[in-house]
C-alpha positions in Angstrom: 0.0 0.0 0.0 1.3 3.4 -0.9 1.3 6.3 1.6 -1.2 9.0 0.6 -0.2 12.3 -0.7 -0.1 15.0 2.0 -0.6 18.7 1.2 -0.3 21.4 3.8 -1.1 25.0 3.2 0.8 27.4 5.4 2.0 31.0 6.0 5.6 31.8 6.8 5.2 33.1 10.4 2.4 30.8 11.5 3.3 28.9 14.7 0.5 26.4 14.2 1.9 25.6 10.8 5.3 24.9 12.3 3.7 22.7 14.9 1.8 20.7 12.3 4.9 20.3 10.1 6.9 19.1 13.1 4.3 16.5 14.0 4.2 15.2 10.4 8.0 15.2 10.2 8.2 13.2 13.5 6.1 10.6 11.7 8.6 10.6 8.8 5.7 11.7 6.6 6.6 13.4 3.3 4.4 16.4 2.5 4.1 19.1 0.0 4.0 22.6 1.5 2.2 25.5 -0.2 3.0 28.9 1.3 0.0 31.1 0.8 1.5 34.1 2.7 1.1 36.3 -0.4 -2.2 34.8 -1.6 -2.2 33.8 -5.3 -2.9 30.5 -7.0 -2.0 28.3 -4.1 -4.5 30.1 -1.8 -7.2 29.8 -4.5 -6.5 26.1 -4.7 -6.8 25.7 -0.9 -10.1 27.5 -0.9 -11.3 25.3 -3.8 -10.5 22.2 -1.7 -11.7 23.7 1.6 -14.2 26.5 0.8 -14.8 27.4 4.4 -11.1 27.5 5.4 -10.1 30.8 6.9 -7.0 29.8 8.9 -3.8 28.0 8.3 -2.5 25.4 8.3 -5.0 23.4 6.2 -3.9 19.8 5.9 -5.0 17.2 3.4 -4.0 13.6 3.7 -5.0 11.8 0.6 -8.7 12.7 0.0 -9.2 13.6 3.7 -9.4 17.2 4.7 -7.9 17.0 8.2 -8.3 20.6 9.0 -5.7 22.5 11.0 -3.0 21.8 13.5 -5.4 21.2 16.4 -7.3 18.6 14.4 -4.0 16.9 13.3 -2.9 16.7 17.0 -6.3 15.3 18.0 -5.9 12.5 15.5 -2.5 11.8 17.0 -3.9 11.7 20.6 -6.7 9.5 19.5 -4.2 7.0 17.9 -5.7 7.5 14.4 -3.0 9.5 12.7 -0.7 6.6 11.9 -3.4 4.7 10.1 -4.4 7.7 8.1 -0.8 8.3 7.1 -0.4 4.7 6.1 -3.3 4.9 3.7 
């Protein structure tokens, strides 16, 4: 089974973004980061995938919109993050 693609939309100075990336990195998860600090096409893509998103990070694991850093940490606390990362 192949690990799902992970996308994370961030802003440069966001501490929640750094926390989410650190958790994913601690799991040896490979992710693609899209910095939307200046808006543009990546922000438009994020809003297309998560129309109600108004904060960063916004994390997508495969087809699952996880949400933000707090939701990612909640998955870890519940013991569900490893299974999601495994696909």
